[in-house]
C-alpha positions in Angstrom: 105.3 196.7 -21.5 101.4 197.0 -21.2 101.0 197.5 -24.9 102.6 194.0 -25.6 100.0 193.2 -22.8 97.3 194.0 -24.5 98.1 192.5 -27.3 98.7 189.5 -26.2 95.3 189.7 -24.6 93.7 189.9 -27.2 95.7 187.3 -30.0 96.7 184.4 -27.5 94.6 181.5 -28.7 95.6 183.0 -32.6 99.2 182.3 -31.6 98.5 178.9 -29.7 97.0 177.6 -33.1 99.5 179.1 -35.3 101.8 177.4 -33.6 100.2 174.3 -33.4 99.9 174.4 -36.4 103.6 175.2 -37.6 104.7 172.1 -35.2 102.0 169.6 -37.0 103.0 170.7 -40.6 107.0 170.2 -40.0 106.3 167.2 -38.2 104.3 165.3 -40.4 105.9 166.5 -43.1 109.2 164.6 -41.4 106.7 161.7 -41.3 105.7 161.5 -44.9 108.8 161.9 -46.3 111.0 159.3 -44.1 108.3 157.5 -42.5 105.6 156.9 -45.3 108.3 156.9 -48.0 106.7 159.5 -50.0 109.6 161.0 -50.5 110.4 158.3 -53.2 107.3 158.9 -55.2 108.4 163.0 -55.1 111.5 162.1 -56.2 110.4 159.8 -59.3 107.3 162.5 -60.2 110.5 165.3 -59.8 112.7 163.9 -62.4 110.0 164.7 -64.9 109.6 167.7 -64.1 110.8 170.7 -66.2 114.5 172.1 -64.5 112.6 175.4 -64.0 110.4 174.2 -61.8 112.7 172.4 -59.6 114.8 175.4 -59.4 111.4 177.0 -58.2 111.5 174.2 -55.8 114.7 175.1 -54.8 116.3 171.5 -54.8 118.4 169.8 -56.1 117.3 166.5 -58.1 119.5 163.5 -57.8 121.4 164.5 -54.8 121.8 162.4 -51.5 119.8 163.9 -49.9 117.0 164.8 -51.3 114.4 163.9 -48.7 116.1 166.0 -46.8 116.0 169.0 -49.0 112.7 168.5 -49.8 111.6 168.3 -45.4 114.3 172.0 -45.6 111.2 172.7 -48.2 109.0 173.1 -45.4 109.9 176.5 -44.3 109.5 178.2 -47.1 106.0 175.8 -48.1 103.2 177.9 -49.6 101.3 177.4 -46.0 103.8 178.4 -44.4 104.4 181.4 -45.4 101.2 182.0 -45.0 100.6 181.3 -41.9 103.7 183.2 -40.5 102.8 186.0 -42.7 99.7 186.0 -40.9 100.8 187.8 -37.7 103.3 190.3 -39.1 100.7 191.7 -41.3 97.5 191.5 -39.7 98.8 192.7 -36.0 100.8 195.6 -38.4 97.4 196.5 -39.6 94.9 196.1 -36.8 97.2 198.0 -34.0 98.0 201.1 -36.1 95.6 201.8 -38.7 92.9 200.6 -37.8 93.7 201.4 -33.6 93.5 205.3 -36.1 90.2 204.1 -37.7 88.4 203.9 -34.7 90.2 207.0 -33.1 91.9 204.9 -30.4 94.8 205.8 -29.9 93.6 208.8 -28.0 93.8 207.1 -25.0 97.6 205.5 -25.5 98.4 209.0 -26.0 96.9 210.9 -22.4 99.1 208.4 -20.8 102.1 210.5 -22.1 103.7 207.8 -23.6 106.7 208.8 -26.5 104.6 207.6 -29.9 107.6 205.2 -30.8 107.2 203.2 -27.8 103.8 202.1 -29.7 105.0 200.8 -33.2 108.2 199.4 -31.0 106.3 197.8 -28.4 104.1 196.0 -31.2 107.5 195.1 -33.6 108.6 194.1 -30.0 105.4 191.7 -29.7 105.9 190.7 -33.4 109.4 189.1 -33.4 108.3 187.0 -29.8 105.2 185.8 -31.9 107.6 184.7 -34.7 110.0 183.1 -32.7 107.3 181.0 -30.8 106.3 179.8 -33.9 109.7 178.9 -35.9 110.9 177.1 -32.7 107.2 175.1 -33.1 108.6 174.8 -36.5 111.8 173.4 -35.7 110.8 171.5 -33.1 108.9 169.7 -35.4 111.8 168.5 -37.2 113.7 167.8 -34.1 110.9 165.2 -33.1 110.9 163.7 -36.1 114.6 163.5 -36.1 114.7 161.8 -32.3 111.4 159.3 -32.7 112.2 158.5 -36.5 116.0 158.3 -35.9 116.9 160.6 -39.3 119.6 160.6 -41.4 119.5 164.5 -41.4 122.0 167.4 -40.4 119.9 168.9 -37.5 122.4 171.7 -37.4 121.6 172.7 -40.7 118.0 173.0 -40.0 119.6 175.1 -36.6 120.6 177.3 -39.2 117.0 177.3 -41.8 115.1 178.2 -38.3 117.2 181.0 -37.8 117.4 182.6 -41.2 113.2 181.7 -41.1 113.4 184.0 -38.0 115.1 186.9 -39.6 113.5 186.5 -42.7 109.8 187.2 -41.5 110.7 189.6 -38.8 111.9 191.8 -42.0 108.7 191.3 -43.1 106.9 192.7 -40.2 108.9 195.9 -40.3 108.0 196.4 -43.4 104.3 195.4 -42.9 104.5 198.1 -40.5 105.8 200.9 -42.2 103.3 200.4 -44.7 100.8 200.3 -42.0 101.8 203.8 -40.5 100.8 205.6 -43.9 97.3 203.8 -43.9 94.1 204.9 -41.9 92.2 202.1 -42.2 92.4 198.4 -41.5 91.6 197.2 -44.8 93.0 199.4 -47.2 96.7 198.6 -44.9 95.9 194.8 -45.4 95.1 195.6 -48.9 98.3 197.2 -49.7 101.1 195.2 -47.3 99.5 191.8 -49.1 100.1 193.6 -52.5 103.5 193.8 -52.1 104.4 190.8 -51.2 102.7 189.3 -53.5 104.1 191.5 -56.1 107.8 190.5 -54.9 106.4 186.8 -54.8 105.8 187.1 -58.5 108.6 188.8 -59.2 110.5 186.0 -57.9 108.6 183.2 -59.5 108.9 184.1 -63.0 112.6 185.0 -62.3 112.9 181.4 -61.3 110.8 179.8 -64.0 112.2 181.4 -66.9 115.7 180.3 -67.2 117.5 183.7 -69.4 115.9 185.4 -66.5 117.8 183.7 -64.0 120.3 186.0 -62.9 117.9 188.5 -61.6 117.5 185.9 -58.9 119.9 187.8 -57.0 117.7 190.6 -56.5 114.3 188.6 -55.6 113.1 189.3 -51.9 112.2 185.8 -51.4 115.8 184.2 -52.6 116.9 185.6 -49.6 114.8 182.4 -47.7 115.9 179.8 -49.5 116.3 176.5 -47.1 116.6 174.0 -49.3 120.0 176.1 -50.5 121.5 176.8 -47.6 121.8 172.9 -46.3 123.4 172.2 -49.6 125.8 174.8 -48.5 124.9 177.6 -51.7 124.3 180.3 -49.6 126.0 182.1 -46.7 123.9 182.4 -43.9 125.7 185.5 -42.6 125.2 187.4 -46.0 121.8 186.6 -45.3 120.8 187.6 -42.3 122.7 191.0 -42.6 120.7 192.0 -45.6 118.0 191.1 -43.3 118.8 192.6 -40.7 119.2 195.8 -42.5 115.9 196.0 -44.5 114.5 195.4 -41.1 116.3 198.6 -39.3 115.5 200.4 -42.9 112.0 199.7 -42.5 111.1 200.0 -38.6 113.2 203.5 -38.8 110.5 204.7 -41.7 107.8 202.9 -39.1 108.2 205.5 -36.1 109.7 208.3 -37.9 106.3 208.3 -40.3 104.3 207.3 -37.1 105.9 210.0 -34.6 105.3 212.6 -37.3 100.9 212.1 -38.7 98.0 212.9 -37.4 96.5 210.2 -34.7 
């Protein structure tokens, strides 16, 4: 797969640093919660927070495994959301809209390869890169679990990692679909980011407003609630099924649009 090799050569150091960050972040989270005993401080503060804010965090105050829930929240922490979304958004914009903007697809087209190979191989690369990052997240949890003898359900965290993977590959498919309609890298990034910010803002509003809480069912970000999954309040099979449906629909849109557009 020469196109995947090209992308890897371009992005290998970015992937390396993001992977190191993912491992370090989750390991540090485990250390803070269980070794530095910050969980007691977090829980004392949490009891004073409005219920709507607790609902937004996705944790249940007073539960016997509060620290474990907060550790799971690390998989959906804003810093992790940003770092894991960098590759799906950045790579889609760089290797579709960016190549169109720079008129560099001509070099690939002379090799008589089918157009659909390009978005497909790009998506496969995004999947592989995300798999490495999320494996690093889980490795951070597992290292803390072993090193600090944590009393956590490590199998539950494996499920959290799996759900996180499918959530972000769906984000990759959506990003790819949006960017196939664009001619400039900057505009592609702006539109993708705007789209996800709107979805995140919607999720935030309905979680913070008790009267709108019923609308969380229709929130994209509700599909990725690690603490709820750990508490057994969400079905991982159903969540993955919905995320795969989103992935296949938007990947199909991306391939169809890329095949018919001018390069």
